[in-house]
N, C-alpha and C positions, 0 to 999 in steps of 0.2 A: 274858134278855139276856146276851150274852157280853161279856167284857172284852177288848177288842182292844188293850190297852196293851202296849207293849214292856216287857220286864223292866227294872227300874230300873238294874241294873248295865250292861246293854247300852246304854241311853240315855246313861248317864254316860260310858261309854267312847266313844260316838259324839261327844258334845259335846267331850270332851277332844281327840279326833283332829281335829275340825273347827277348833277354836281353834288347835291346833298347826299345821295346814295353812295357816291364815291368818297365821301368824307371831306368834301370841300365846302366852300362857302360861295353863295351866289346872291347878288342883290340887283335890284332894278334901280338904276340911277335916274332914268327918265322914261316915262310911259309915253308910248306913241299911240297911233290909231289902233283901236282894239281888233278890228278884223283884217285890215289890209296894210298895217304898218310894216315898216322895214326894220331889220335888226342890225345893230352895231354891237358886236360882242367883244368885250375887252377881257383878254386872258392874262392872268398874272399868277406868279408863283414865287413865294419867298423873295429872294434878292435878284431875280431875273427881271430884265426890262419888260414892261407890259407891251402887249401887242393887240391891235384892233383888227377885227375881221368883219367883213360884210359879204353878203351874198350878192354877186353881180350877175346880171344877165349875160349869157354867152350867145354866140352866133347860132348855135343849134337849138336855142330856145330854153336850155336848162339854166339853172342858177347855181353857181358854185361859190363856195366860201373863198374869199380872196383877202390876203393881208393888205390892209389899207394904210396902216401906220405902225411903226415901232417906236417905243419910248427911247429917247436919247438919254443915256445915263448922266451925261454932262448937263442936261437941261430937262429934268423930269417934269417941271411945271408946264412946259410947252405942250406936252401930251394931253394933260387934263384940260388945258385951255382949248386945245383943238377939238376934243370931243364935246366939251360944253358948248362951244360955238356951233358945232354941227347940230346939236340938240336944239339950240335956240332957233336955228335957221330952218329946221324941218320938223314941223309939229307931228308928222307921222312916224318919226324915228323913235324906236325903243333903244335905250342904251343899257346893256347888262354888263356887270362885272362878274367874272367867274374866277375864283381862286381855287385851283385844283391841285 
């Protein structure tokens, strides 16, 4: 079976350009492995709680975006501690924040 995934750095660049083209703001919080890294995308908008999405392998071999965590408005710091801990534990992980 071949891996038809885009290189991680290419996908990150495309996401940043798409958000920029839509008038939003995107930033890389943590750089992961250039070719085969995984992505954790944090979506935020104004006063709404942030949400973190990851692409997870499915039984049929596809990889779908799945909500991994939502920010608790009562404890917003817990969310940032969570993704920073994830980044420290996984050197391959890219963490992107997209404000759309």
